[in-house]
N, C-alpha and C positions, 0 to 999 in steps of 0.2 A: 138255611145255608150253612155249610160247614165253616169252620174257622179258616181264615186265609192260610195259616201256617200248615194246614193239612191238605191244601189243594195242589193239584198238578195242572200244568198248562194244558196238557193233552186231554184232560177231563173238563177243565173249566171253559176253554174257548168254545167247544160245541154247545155247552149249556147256555152260554151267553148268546151265541148265534141263534139258538132256538127260542130265546126269550124266557127259558126256564129260570135263569139267574140274571139279575140286573147288573150291568157293568158298574153302575153308580154305587150299588151296595158293596161290591168288591173293592172299589176304589176307596170308599169311605172307611171300610174295615182296614185297608192297608194304611191309610193316613192315621187312623186311631192307633194301630200297632206301632207305627213309627214314633208317634208322640209318646206312647207309653214305654217303649223299650229302648229307643235309640239314645236317650241321654246317658245311659250306662254303657253304651257300645260305641257311639260316634261313627256309625257306618256311613251316614249321609252328611254331605257338606252343604247341599242345597236341595230344598223341596219346595215346589210351587203348588200349594194345595188347590188354588183356584183353577189352574190349567188342568190338573189331574181330574178334578170333578167335571170340568167342561168337556174334556176328551171322552170321559166315560159316558156322559149324557149324550154326546153325539153318537156314540156306538149304539146306545139304547134307542135313540130316535130313529136311526136307520133300520135297526132290527124291527121296531114297531111298524115302520113304513113298508116292510117287506123287502127292503134292499139287501143286497149281498154285502157281507162284511168279511174282513181278512182272516187269515189263518190263526192269528193271535188275538182275535177279537176280544177286547176288554181285559186282556191279561196284564197285570201290573209288572213292570220291569224296572230294575235299577240299572243305572248306566255309570260306568267309571268316568271320573272327572277329566280324563285325558281325551275324551271324545266330544267334539263340538256339537252343541245343541242350540239352535236358534232361539233367542229370547231367554235362555237360561244360563246363568253364570257358569263359566268353564275356567277353572284355575289351574288344573294339573296339581292341585293341593299345594300351590306355591304362592307366597305373598306377592311375588313379582307380577302375577297375573290376577291378583285380587280385584274383583269388579269387572273383569273382562266378560262381556256378553257377546257371543258370536252372532254375526248377521246371517248365518247360514247353518244348515244341518250337515253333519258328516253323512256320507252315503249310507252307512249302516243305520243311522237314525232315520233317514228318509225311508229306508226299507221297513223299519219297524213301524213307522207311521202308516205306510201303505198297508201293512198287515194288521192295522188297528190295535196294536199294543198300546197300553197306557203307560207313559213314561213318568215314573214317580219322582225321580230326582237324580242327583249326581253323587257318586259314592267316593269315600275317602281313599287315599292312596299315598304311597311314598312320592315325594315331589318329583315330577317328570318321569315317574316310573323307576326312580333310582333307589332301590332298597328291597329287602327281603322280609320286612317285618311290619311295615306301616308306621314305624317309629320316626321316619324321616318326613312325615307330613308337616306342612307349614301351619297346620291348625291343631285341633285336639287329636291325640293319638287314638286310633281305632283299636278296639279290644275284641278278643275272641269271645263270642257269646257263650261258648261251652265252658270257659273259665276266664273271667275278665282280668285275671292277673297275667294272662298269656297273650302273645301276639296272634293276630289272625293270619299272618303271612303277608307277603307283599309281592309286587306292589298293588295288586288288585284286592287288597285286604278288605276294603269296604264292601265290595260286591259279594265276596264270599261270606262276610259277616252278616250282611242283610239277608242272604238266603238261609244261613244257619239260624238266625234269629226269627225267621218266619215273617220278616217285614217286606219281602218281595217274593214273587213266584219264579221269576226269571231274572237274570242279570247279564250284562255285558262286561267282559274284562278285556284286557289287552296284555299280550305276552311278548316280552322282549328277550327274557332269559329264564322264564319259569313263572312269570307274574300272574298267570291264570292257574297253573297246575299246583304251585306250592301253596297258595292260600286255600285252594280247593281241598288239598290234602289236610291242611291244618284245621280247617273248619268242618270237615266231613261232608263235603258236597262234591258235585261233579263239575269238572271244567276241562274244556278242550281247546288246545292250541292248534289251529288249522295249518295246513301246508302254506308256506309263504306264497302269497299271491292268490290264495283261495278267496279271501275277503278283502274288499277295498280298504285302503288306508286313507282315502280322501277325507279330510276333516279330522284326522287324528293328530294330536299335538306330538310331533316327532321327538323321539329319544334316539333310537338307533334305526335309521331308515331301512337298512338291509336285514333287520331282525324283527321289528315291530309287526305284530299281527293281532287283530281283534278276534275274539272268540266267544263262544257261548258258555254260560255257567248256569247251573240248575240244580235241583235237588234229586234228579233222577236222570237216567241216560236218555229215555225217550224224549223228555222235554229238551234236553241238550241237542238231540238230533233235529227236532222241529225248529229250534231257534237257529241252528246252523243253516238249515234250508232256507230260512228267510233272509239272512244277511250275506250268504255266499253268492259268488257270481261275478262276472266281468263288469268293470266300471270304466267307461271311457275317460273319466276324470283322474284315474290312477293308472299310469303307464306300467306299473309293476303288477297290476291285477291280471290274473290268468283268464283266458277265454275257454278253458276247459269246462265242458258241460257239467252242470250241477245235478246230481241224481236226487231222487226222493230218498232221503236218508232213513226214513221210517219204514220203507218197504221191505228191506232185508233184515230188519232188526231181529226178527224171531226165527231166523234160519238156523241158529245154533252154530257151534264151532267144531263140530265133528269133522275130523280130517285136516283141520288147519294146522300148519307147522308153526310152532311158537318157539322162539329163541330166547334164552336167558343169558344176557351179557355177563360174563364172569367178572368183568371189571366193575359192575354195578353191585355185586354181592360180596365185595371184598372188605378189607380193613376200613374202619371208620363208620361202618353202618351199625346203628343201634340194634341191639340184640332183639328187642321187641318188634322192631320194623322188619328185621330179617326173617324172624319166625313167621310173622303174619303174611309177608309176601310169599314166603316158601309154601305156606298152607294154601294161599290163593293159587299158586302155580299148580299145586297138587289137585285143587278143585277143578281147574281148567283141564287138566289131564283126564280127570274123571268124566268130564263132559265130552271127551272124544278127541281132544287136541293132542298132537304129537309134540312133545317137549324135548328140546336139545340145547346144549350149551353153544354159545357163539362168542366170538371175540371182537371187541371194538378197541384195538390196541392203542389208539391215540387219545383215549379218554383222559388220561392223566394230564394232558396238555390243554384240555378244553377250557378250564376256568381261566388260566393265564391268557390264552388266545382271545377268549371272549372279552375279558376286561380291558384288553388293549384295543380291540376293534370297536367295541361299543362305546368306550369313552372317547375315542377319536371321532366317531360320528356325533356323539353328544356335543363335543367341543364346537363342531361346525353348526349343528342344529340350534344350539342355544345362544349362538352369537347374535341372533336377532333381538334378544331381550336386552335393550339398551336404555329403556325409559323414554325414548323419543317417539316412536310410532304408535305404541300402545302399551298397556301396563301402567305401572305407577312410577313416579319419581317424586321424591320428597320435596317439601317446600324449600329445602336448601339444595335443590338439584339432585335429590335422591337420597338424602341422609336420613329421612324418616319415612320409610316405606309404609308403615302402618297407618300413618296419617297423611300420606301423600295425596297427590291429585293426578288424574289421568294425564298422560302425555298430550301435549297440545294445549294445556291450560295451566294455570297456576304460575309458578315462578319461572323466570326466564332461565335459559341454559346457564348453569354455573351458579345459580342462586339469586335470591331477590335483593340481598344487601349489596350496596355499591362496593366494588373492590378498590384496593389502593391504586391511586392514579386516575380513577374515574371521578366524575363530578360527585362530590359528597364523600369521596374516599379520603384516606389518610394523606395529608399533604406531604409532598416530597418523596413518596414511595413509588416504586415501579408498578406499572399495570401488568396484569397476568395475560399472557398471550391467549387468544381465543382457543387455539388447539389444546392448550394446557387446561383451560377451563372445561372444555368438552371431555377431555380424558378424565379429569377429576369427577365429572358427573357420571360418566360410564362406570368408573370404579366404585363410586358411592352407590349407585343404583344396584349394581350386580353384587357388591359385597353385602348390602343390606337385604336385597330381595331374594337371593338364593340361599338355601340352607347349606349346612356344612357338607353333607354328602354330595350335593350337586356341585358345589365348588371344588370338592376333591376330585370328582370325575372330570370336570371341565379341565382342571389343571393337568391331570394325568393324560387326557386326550390331546391337549395342546402340546404336551411334552413329547409324546410318541410320534406326533406329526411334524415336529420341528426339525430343522436342518441338522443333519448329522445323526439323527436318531430314527428317522423314517425307515431306513433299510434294516436297522438292527431290531426294531420292534414291530412297526406296523406291517411292513412287507413280509416279515417272517411269520407274523400271526396270520396273515392272509393265506400263506402257504400251508400253515397248520390247519386252517379252516378247510382247505381243499382235501387234506389228508383225512380229516374227520368225516367229511361228506363221503369220501371214498370208503371209509369203514362201514357206514350205513348202507351204501350201495351194494357192497359185497355181501353184507349180512342178509339183505333182502333178496339176493339171488339164492340164498340157502333156505330162508324161512319166510313165512307170510307176515308175521308180526313179532315184535319184541316185547317182553314183559319185564318190568323192573320196579324198584321202589321209586316213588316220586321224590321223596326227601330222605336224607340220612337219619333224621330224628323226627319226633312229633313236635308240636308247637312248643317253643321255649318261652320262658318267662320274660315279661317286659323288662328291659334293662340288661338282660344277660349278655347280649352280644353287641349292643350298640356302640360300646367303647372299643371294640376290636374289629375293624373293618374286614380283616382277612378271614376271621371266623364267620362273619356274616356272609362274605362272598362264597365260602365253601358250602353254605346252605343250598347253593344252586348247582352243586356238583353233578346231580343226575338230570338236571333240566336244561342247562345251557348247551350241551352237545346237540340237542334236538333243534335248537334255534340256529346253531352254527350250520347244521346240515339242511335246514329249511323243511324238515319232515313234520308230519302231524303227530300229536300225542294227546292222550286223555288221562286225567287222574280221576279215580273214583275210590270210595272208601272200601277197605278190605279187612278192617279190624280195629282194635283199640289197644292202647298200652295199659299198664297197671294203674295209671291215673285216670283212665277213661277217655284219653284224648285220641282222636281218630288217626288212623294210618292210611296213607294213600298208595294205591297201586297204579302204576303208570303203564299204559299200553301204547306202544309206538308203532307207527305204520310207515310204509313207503310214501313217496310223494303222491298226493291226491288219494291216499288210502283211508280217508275218513270213514267211508262206508263200512269197510272191514273192521276198523277200530271200534266203531259204534256197535257193530254186530257182536264182537267179542265182549265188549263192556256190558252190553245188555244181557248176554247169556250168563256172565258171571254175576251180575246184579240179581237176576232172577234166581240163580242157584243159591245165592246168599240170603234171599228172602227180604 
């Protein structure tokens, strides 16, 4: 059997289904590689070796019995920690959810299980998806396997790192403003953000509900297409999921791109783009033209407002979504009502609200002092839990979101940003009347060094300048490698399509990948 890091899902699954390769051997190899490589990378937050082997053995048992198995039969997959997995800790890489074990599977996980994929574990990320480097994790920082002094990207950095390190064959990410595509670019793998509504969000720990979208990550385009086919489709548990029919994304992969009209947004090739990235993307565009595509310039005139509008809208949604983490219903609160998250106890147990020690004016309290009102004690507990449990970036975004939604500022910020979002969507709609696809850089630079941007939030936010407009418009986009810089770090090419244009995107990406060898 080949080494796991050399396998593709589209080759591996048929061999397991035929009995030529044992799923248990593959799973054992994956666990061995995780044990060997992951301590230096920190791609995984949780791995349950026993269930991995049990799931693989079940596939082998059914194959031996002559039973039919799924399209991802025995293929090892890593899952971003923002996606609920029954019986496996799901924390969103935040201490505030440390120890939370969901009692149910997200819809995408249920579909993976139906396809007989073997879930290896949960991958590292920026807390609640808030970050572009994976440095905002509540646990150990994930590192780029290609250079461990550099970031893997965020927020799905752990999923991209696991693929790049060869410790998974497939991975699931989740993209709110570039969280699949940016780490895919930084780690030299393939990642696709589907059309909003193409994949169910049921069981996803929400960050920005009108932006979040689960998507496939892989080491090649065909695997990415196969994984998308498994997880896509309507879900009655998610009212935002689309009933649009799901095609077989692998059927049209090899049709080529001759005759396709490809637009290059001038705003994406302007000032601020690293010269190595610009040159590599330029060569990629020339290669696509040599494959028969017609290339022309297009304009997305409201691009310059995208980052500002995005960080107003997404933080407003985060402020609302993260209000549920109060230390009462689930998650941790400390023994003092939330002041020691790391050593706290699950809500519903441990110290009473407000702390275990008697307060002044209570039996055992300081004589002659006033009692603290219950509402004040509750407020103190909430403040303590959230201050201790959330990381700095999460607190920053909650405060920004609360501010833009507050009385007197809603119209000035939130309402105006929604109007800008409509204008940006209109830019894409008009562009796709003129061309079939758009091609652009995924990121303005290659992977930067750990610590370079963490102290400057604005610079970190600008890392998303070429990805957030796609989320604002709700259209699909893929990132795949198109070259390297002088340090040998990967450069990502972004191919963007109209709503539900994943089939066309994958076809173009496959043609380019084949041409690049």
